[in-house]
C-alpha positions as CSV (number, residue, x, y, z in Angstrom):
1,M,25.3,-6.0,25.7
2,V,22.3,-3.7,25.3
3,L,22.4,-1.1,22.5
4,R,20.2,1.9,22.7
5,S,22.0,4.2,20.3
6,K,20.9,5.5,16.9
7,N,23.6,3.2,15.4
8,L,21.5,0.2,16.2
9,V,18.5,1.7,14.4
10,R,20.6,2.6,11.4
11,Y,22.2,-0.9,11.4
12,V,18.8,-2.6,11.4
13,F,17.6,-0.5,8.5
14,Q,20.6,-1.5,6.4
15,N,20.8,-5.1,7.4
16,Q,17.3,-6.3,8.3
17,H,17.2,-8.7,5.4
18,K,20.2,-10.5,6.9
19,L,18.8,-10.4,10.3
20,I,15.5,-11.9,9.2
21,Q,17.3,-14.7,7.3
22,Q,19.4,-15.4,10.4
23,L,16.2,-15.4,12.5
24,L,14.5,-17.9,10.3
25,V,17.4,-20.2,10.3
26,Q,18.8,-19.9,13.9
27,S,15.9,-18.7,16.1
28,Q,14.6,-21.1,18.7
29,V,11.0,-20.7,19.6
30,R,9.7,-21.9,22.9
31,L,6.0,-22.1,23.5
32,C,4.6,-22.7,27.0
33,S,1.2,-22.3,28.4
34,G,0.2,-21.3,31.8
35,H,-2.4,-19.2,33.6
36,G,-4.6,-19.4,30.5
37,G,-2.0,-17.8,28.2
38,I,0.7,-18.7,25.8
39,Q,4.1,-17.2,25.9
40,Q,6.4,-17.1,22.9
41,K,10.0,-16.3,23.0
42,A,12.4,-16.1,20.0
43,Q,16.1,-15.7,20.4
44,L,18.4,-14.7,17.6
45,R,22.0,-15.9,17.7
46,L,24.5,-14.5,15.3
47,D,27.7,-16.1,14.1
48,E,30.8,-14.7,15.9
49,E,32.5,-13.8,12.6
50,D,29.6,-11.4,11.7
51,S,29.9,-7.9,12.9
52,F,26.2,-7.8,13.9
53,P,25.2,-6.5,17.3
54,K,23.8,-9.0,19.7
55,I,20.1,-8.9,19.5
56,T,17.6,-10.8,21.6
57,E,13.8,-11.0,21.9
58,V,13.3,-10.5,18.2
59,S,9.7,-11.1,17.1
60,P,9.3,-11.3,13.3
61,I,6.1,-9.6,12.0
62,A,4.0,-11.7,9.7
63,A,3.1,-10.4,6.3
64,P,-0.5,-9.1,6.1
65,F,-1.3,-11.5,3.3
66,P,0.3,-14.7,1.8
67,M,3.4,-13.7,-0.1
68,T,3.2,-16.7,-2.4
69,I,0.1,-18.4,-3.8
70,E,-0.6,-21.8,-5.2
71,H,-2.2,-21.5,-8.6
72,A,-5.4,-23.4,-9.2
73,A,-4.9,-26.3,-11.6
74,D,-7.3,-24.8,-14.2
75,V,-5.4,-21.5,-14.4
76,G,-3.2,-23.2,-17.0
77,E,0.1,-21.9,-18.3
78,Q,1.9,-18.9,-16.7
79,F,3.3,-16.0,-18.7
80,K,7.1,-15.4,-18.6
81,Y,9.1,-12.2,-18.8
82,S,11.4,-14.0,-21.2
83,D,8.6,-14.1,-23.8
84,L,7.9,-10.4,-23.6
85,S,7.7,-8.6,-27.0
86,V,7.9,-4.8,-27.5
87,R,6.3,-2.6,-30.1
88,L,7.4,0.9,-29.7
89,A,5.3,4.0,-30.3
90,A,5.8,5.8,-33.6
91,P,6.9,9.4,-33.4
92,H,3.4,10.7,-34.0
93,Q,2.1,8.6,-31.1
94,L,4.4,10.2,-28.5
95,N,2.7,12.4,-26.0
96,P,4.1,15.8,-24.8
97,K,5.4,15.6,-21.3
98,P,3.8,18.0,-18.8
99,D,5.7,20.4,-16.6
100,V,6.3,18.9,-13.1
101,D,4.4,21.9,-11.5
102,D,1.3,21.0,-13.5
103,L,1.1,17.4,-12.5
104,A,-2.2,16.2,-11.1
105,F,-3.0,12.7,-9.9
106,G,-3.9,10.4,-12.8
107,K,-4.3,13.1,-15.4
108,Y,-1.4,12.4,-17.8
109,F,-0.2,9.0,-19.2
110,T,3.0,7.8,-20.7
111,D,3.6,6.5,-24.3
112,H,3.4,2.8,-23.6
113,M,1.5,0.1,-21.7
114,L,2.0,-3.5,-20.8
115,R,-0.7,-6.1,-21.6
116,V,-1.1,-9.8,-21.1
117,S,-4.2,-11.7,-22.3
118,Y,-5.6,-14.8,-20.6
119,H,-7.9,-17.3,-22.2
120,R,-8.6,-20.6,-20.5
121,R,-9.5,-22.3,-23.8
122,L,-6.1,-21.4,-25.2
123,G,-4.3,-22.9,-22.3
124,G,-4.0,-20.0,-19.9
125,W,-1.8,-16.9,-19.9
126,Q,-0.6,-15.7,-23.3
127,K,2.7,-13.9,-24.1
128,P,3.2,-10.5,-22.5
129,E,3.6,-7.5,-24.8
130,I,4.5,-3.8,-24.4
131,T,2.6,-1.7,-26.9
132,P,1.9,2.0,-27.5
133,M,-0.7,3.4,-25.2
134,E,-4.0,2.7,-26.8
135,N,-7.7,2.2,-26.2
136,L,-9.0,-1.3,-25.3
137,N,-11.4,-3.1,-27.6
138,L,-13.9,-5.0,-25.5
139,H,-17.3,-6.6,-26.2
140,P,-20.3,-4.8,-24.6
141,A,-21.1,-8.0,-22.7
142,A,-17.6,-8.2,-21.1
143,K,-18.1,-9.2,-17.5
144,V,-16.1,-6.3,-16.2
145,F,-18.9,-3.9,-17.3
146,H,-21.7,-5.8,-15.7
147,Y,-20.4,-7.5,-12.6
148,A,-17.4,-5.4,-11.7
149,I,-15.0,-8.4,-12.1
150,E,-11.8,-6.4,-11.9
151,L,-9.1,-5.4,-9.5
152,F,-6.1,-3.1,-9.5
153,E,-2.9,-2.1,-7.6
154,G,-1.2,1.2,-7.0
155,M,2.6,1.4,-7.1
156,K,5.2,4.1,-7.9
157,A,8.6,4.4,-9.5
158,Y,10.9,6.9,-8.0
159,R,14.0,8.6,-9.6
160,G,16.6,8.8,-6.9
161,Y,19.2,11.4,-6.1
162,D,21.7,9.1,-7.9
163,G,19.6,8.9,-11.1
164,K,18.5,5.3,-10.5
165,I,14.8,4.4,-10.7
166,R,13.3,2.3,-7.9
167,F,10.1,0.5,-7.0
168,F,9.1,0.3,-3.3
169,R,8.3,-3.2,-2.1
170,P,6.8,-4.4,-5.4
171,D,6.5,-8.0,-4.1
172,M,3.9,-6.8,-1.6
173,N,1.8,-5.3,-4.3
174,M,2.0,-8.4,-6.4
175,A,1.1,-10.7,-3.5
176,R,-1.9,-8.5,-2.6
177,M,-3.0,-8.5,-6.2
178,N,-2.9,-12.3,-6.5
179,V,-4.9,-12.6,-3.3
180,T,-7.5,-10.2,-4.7
181,A,-7.5,-12.1,-8.0
182,Y,-8.2,-15.4,-6.2
183,R,-11.1,-13.7,-4.3
184,S,-12.5,-12.3,-7.6
185,G,-12.4,-15.5,-9.6
186,L,-9.7,-14.2,-11.9
187,P,-6.5,-16.0,-12.8
188,T,-3.4,-15.7,-10.6
189,F,0.1,-15.1,-12.0
190,E,3.8,-15.3,-11.1
191,S,4.6,-12.1,-9.2
192,E,8.3,-11.8,-10.2
193,E,7.4,-12.2,-13.9
194,L,5.1,-9.2,-13.7
195,I,7.5,-7.1,-11.7
196,K,10.2,-7.6,-14.3
197,A,7.8,-6.8,-17.2
198,M,6.7,-3.6,-15.4
199,G,10.3,-2.8,-14.8
200,R,10.9,-3.0,-18.6
201,L,7.9,-0.8,-19.3
202,V,9.1,1.8,-16.9
203,M,12.6,1.8,-18.4
204,I,11.1,2.3,-21.9
205,D,9.2,5.3,-20.6
206,S,11.9,6.3,-18.2
207,E,12.0,9.9,-19.2
208,W,8.4,10.1,-17.8
209,V,9.8,9.4,-14.3
210,P,10.0,13.0,-12.9
211,H,13.5,14.3,-12.2
212,T,12.5,15.6,-8.8
213,E,11.8,14.2,-5.3
214,S,8.5,16.0,-5.2
215,A,7.0,13.8,-7.9
216,S,7.0,10.2,-9.1
217,L,5.6,7.8,-11.7
218,Y,2.4,6.1,-10.6
219,I,2.0,2.5,-11.8
220,R,-1.5,1.0,-12.2
221,P,-1.5,-2.8,-12.8
222,T,-5.1,-3.8,-13.6
223,L,-6.8,-7.2,-14.1
224,I,-10.3,-7.4,-15.6
225,G,-12.6,-10.1,-16.7
226,I,-13.4,-9.8,-20.4
227,E,-15.4,-12.9,-21.2
228,P,-18.3,-11.6,-23.4
229,T,-21.1,-13.5,-21.7
230,L,-23.8,-12.4,-19.3
231,G,-24.3,-14.2,-16.0
232,V,-22.6,-14.0,-12.6
233,A,-19.7,-16.4,-12.9
234,S,-16.0,-16.4,-13.1
235,S,-14.5,-15.1,-16.4
236,D,-12.7,-17.6,-18.6
237,S,-11.0,-14.7,-20.4
238,A,-9.1,-11.8,-18.7
239,L,-6.8,-9.0,-19.5
240,L,-3.9,-7.9,-17.3
241,Y,-2.5,-4.5,-18.2
242,T,-0.4,-1.8,-16.7
243,I,-0.5,1.9,-17.4
244,L,1.8,4.7,-16.1
245,S,1.1,8.2,-15.0
246,P,3.5,10.9,-13.7
247,V,2.1,12.4,-10.5
248,G,2.9,15.2,-8.1
249,P,1.8,15.4,-4.5
250,Y,-1.6,13.9,-3.8
251,F,-2.5,16.9,-1.6
252,K,-1.3,20.5,-2.4
253,P,2.1,21.4,-0.8
254,G,1.7,23.8,2.1
255,A,-1.9,22.8,2.8
256,S,-2.9,22.4,6.4
257,G,-3.8,19.0,7.8
258,L,-6.9,17.1,6.7
259,K,-10.3,17.8,8.0
260,L,-12.4,14.6,8.1
261,Y,-16.1,14.0,7.8
262,A,-17.1,11.2,10.2
263,E,-20.8,10.3,9.5
264,P,-21.8,7.0,11.2
265,K,-24.7,6.3,8.8
266,Y,-22.2,5.5,6.0
267,T,-20.2,2.3,6.0
268,R,-17.4,1.5,3.6
269,A,-17.0,-2.3,4.3
270,W,-18.4,-5.0,6.5
271,P,-17.3,-8.4,7.9
272,G,-17.2,-11.1,5.3
273,G,-17.0,-8.6,2.4
274,V,-14.1,-7.4,0.3
275,G,-13.1,-4.3,2.2
276,D,-9.6,-5.9,2.5
277,R,-9.3,-6.3,-1.3
278,K,-8.3,-3.7,-3.9
279,V,-11.4,-4.0,-6.1
280,G,-13.1,-1.1,-7.9
281,S,-16.4,-1.9,-6.3
282,N,-15.0,-0.7,-3.0
283,Y,-14.4,2.8,-4.4
284,G,-17.3,3.8,-6.7
285,P,-20.0,3.9,-4.0
286,T,-17.9,6.2,-1.9
287,I,-18.0,9.1,-4.4
288,H,-21.4,10.3,-3.1
289,V,-20.2,10.4,0.5
290,Q,-17.0,12.2,-0.6
291,R,-19.1,14.9,-2.2
292,E,-21.1,15.3,1.0
293,A,-17.8,15.7,2.9
294,L,-16.8,18.5,0.5
295,R,-20.1,20.2,0.9
296,N,-19.5,20.2,4.7
297,G,-16.1,21.8,4.4
298,C,-14.1,18.6,4.8
299,H,-11.3,17.1,2.7
300,Q,-11.9,13.4,3.2
301,V,-14.4,10.9,4.7
302,L,-13.4,9.1,7.9
303,W,-15.1,5.7,7.5
304,L,-16.7,4.4,10.7
305,Y,-18.1,1.0,11.5
306,G,-20.4,-0.5,14.1
307,D,-22.6,0.9,16.9
308,D,-19.4,1.9,18.7
309,H,-18.2,4.0,15.7
310,Q,-14.9,2.2,15.1
311,L,-12.4,4.1,12.9
312,T,-11.5,2.1,9.8
313,E,-10.1,4.2,6.9
314,V,-9.6,7.8,5.8
315,G,-10.8,8.2,2.2
316,V,-8.7,5.6,0.5
317,M,-6.0,5.5,3.2
318,N,-5.2,3.6,6.3
319,I,-5.3,5.5,9.6
320,F,-3.0,5.7,12.6
321,M,-3.4,7.4,16.0
322,L,-0.6,8.3,18.4
323,Y,-1.7,9.1,21.9
324,M,-0.5,9.3,25.5
325,K,-1.5,6.5,27.8
326,E,-2.5,7.2,31.4
327,N,0.9,6.2,32.5
328,R,2.3,9.0,30.2
329,E,3.8,6.5,27.7
330,R,3.1,6.9,24.0
331,E,1.3,4.3,22.0
332,L,0.5,4.1,18.3
333,L,-2.7,2.5,17.2
334,T,-4.0,1.4,13.8
335,P,-7.1,-0.7,13.1
336,P,-6.5,-4.5,12.8
337,L,-6.7,-6.5,9.6
338,D,-10.1,-8.0,10.4
339,G,-11.5,-7.8,6.8
340,L,-12.7,-4.2,7.1
341,I,-9.6,-2.4,5.9
342,L,-7.1,-2.7,3.1
343,P,-3.8,-4.2,4.2
344,G,-1.7,-1.3,2.9
345,I,1.9,-1.6,2.0
346,T,2.7,1.8,3.6
347,R,0.7,0.7,6.7
348,D,2.8,-2.4,6.9
349,S,6.0,-0.4,6.4
350,I,5.2,2.0,9.2
351,I,4.4,-0.8,11.6
352,R,7.8,-2.4,10.9
353,L,9.7,0.8,11.2
354,C,8.1,1.7,14.5
355,H,8.8,-1.8,15.9
356,Q,12.5,-1.4,14.8
357,W,12.7,2.0,16.5
358,G,11.4,0.5,19.7
359,E,10.6,3.9,21.2
360,F,6.9,3.4,21.9
361,S,4.4,0.6,21.8
362,I,2.4,-0.1,18.6
363,K,-0.8,-2.1,18.4
364,E,-3.2,-3.2,15.7
365,Q,-6.5,-2.9,17.5
366,K,-9.9,-1.3,17.3
367,F,-10.4,2.2,18.5
368,T,-13.5,4.3,18.4
369,M,-14.7,7.9,18.1
370,P,-15.7,8.1,21.8
371,M,-12.1,7.1,22.6
372,V,-10.8,9.8,20.3
373,K,-13.1,12.4,21.9
374,K,-12.0,11.4,25.4
375,L,-8.3,11.6,24.5
376,A,-8.7,15.0,22.9
377,K,-10.6,16.3,25.9
378,E,-7.9,15.1,28.3
379,G,-5.1,16.5,26.1
380,R,-3.7,13.0,25.4
381,L,-4.4,12.9,21.7
382,L,-1.1,13.6,20.0
383,E,-1.3,12.7,16.3
384,M,-3.5,11.2,13.6
385,F,-2.5,10.6,10.0
386,G,-3.6,8.7,6.9
387,T,-1.2,6.5,4.9
388,G,-1.1,5.1,1.4
389,T,0.9,4.9,-1.8
390,A,-0.6,7.9,-3.4
391,A,-0.3,10.4,-0.5
392,V,2.4,8.5,1.6
393,I,1.4,10.2,4.9
394,S,-1.2,12.9,5.4
395,P,-1.6,14.6,8.8
396,I,-5.1,15.0,10.2
397,E,-6.1,18.3,11.9
398,R,-9.8,18.1,12.6
399,I,-12.7,15.6,12.6
400,A,-16.3,16.7,12.1
401,Y,-18.3,14.2,14.1
402,M,-21.9,14.4,15.1
403,G,-22.1,18.1,15.4
404,E,-18.7,18.5,17.0
405,D,-15.3,19.6,15.6
406,I,-12.5,17.6,17.2
407,Y,-9.1,19.2,17.0
408,V,-6.0,16.9,16.5
409,P,-2.7,18.6,17.2
410,T,-0.8,16.5,14.7
411,E,1.4,19.3,13.3
412,T,2.0,21.3,16.4
413,H,4.8,19.2,17.8
414,D,8.5,20.0,17.3
415,N,9.3,16.6,15.9
416,P,6.1,14.9,14.9
417,L,6.1,11.2,14.3
418,F,4.3,11.5,11.0
419,R,7.0,13.7,9.6
420,R,9.8,11.4,10.8
421,L,8.0,8.4,9.1
422,Y,7.4,10.4,5.9
423,N,11.1,11.4,5.7
424,T,12.3,7.8,6.4
425,L,10.0,6.3,3.8
426,T,10.8,8.8,1.1
427,D,14.5,8.5,1.9
428,I,14.2,4.8,1.1
429,Q,12.1,5.4,-2.0
430,Y,14.4,7.9,-3.5
431,G,17.6,6.0,-2.6
432,K,19.0,8.3,0.1
433,M,18.9,5.3,2.5
434,D,20.1,1.9,1.4
435,H,17.3,-0.5,2.2
436,P,16.0,-3.9,0.9
437,W,12.6,-2.4,0.4
438,A,14.0,-0.4,-2.5
439,Y,13.9,-2.4,-5.7
440,V,16.4,-0.9,-8.2
441,I,15.3,-1.2,-11.9
442,D,18.3,-2.1,-14.1
């Protein structure tokens, strides 16, 4: 039986965790080679007593980075949520809460923070603690100041229509953070322990989670090297901390689509570098170019790479392009994870949703500005949009490129893809759609 109805899409949304488990246990994979290629076929068989629809040809999508990590032997002891201590802010330390309409990104902060110290000479990670929001006391020679030995993540807590507070795929953020820590010579940690500790922090400051679906609580876990010695080397001491900030929309409501500044002489990342890791050194050097973009009447920088001017990222977001192939079929493209771009959680979520919908092909492959120009000239360029935790999805309207102004009709369609994706993601985040990506905080 072949199902093409909306019921199948809704069913997959609500039960994909069960389907994946069944796939891993019961799928039979056959590999055969011929004519220079390899064909892979996976078949999912479901128990008769289950009310699942019959689904065949299911291809699981691999995670963009390892979801578990083996800690190096010299990392030492891991911290545990069960050891968490809490020191609440005194009345005089509490901050006034801003009006939701006045929220700007990263301007206001809540009353408490989470911190976990790491010292190799003391055996590894120390006990986690929640304290009042306070300044850090660091030695001037701390490695973070001199060699940018640091990394961070960006997450959000959402207050749903039912009053419950949710994270969105926090296991992905923690896995990416651990991969970045390993690349930076900083100690790795147990993801679930940090998720639970951050959940406790959010519940303590729960009144800072906006009571509206137009805002959320931004969560910034940060890991820095604090060993007070000069010299380019790994840091034997580190500090993991998390701060919270209520935020409104990243871009002003009602604003038109983004206009991008595509200047080939600037490069954000290169092969073999850390463009695929969330380290601060990827962001500081972009400020000069962003200012240049603003001077040229653009909102964000469209980062290009190579002599063929490959599209990589939009400001601090991943990028997608929907276009019409020559056979009039739609196809969604996004740059591949080849080390040049950040493996975004929103990016991964969009890829998975579009695969589940099965309405058009989606590919992770390189595409260039000459291709964008050609598609626009032929009327086959449909939509382009940036994606990320802060902005969710931002439509692109124009690209300033080598003296030309390329128009992208992203917002002119009756039912644009970017809007459908935005609504689906926010429905999950705010609890309107029951989905395993939503992590309810108890």
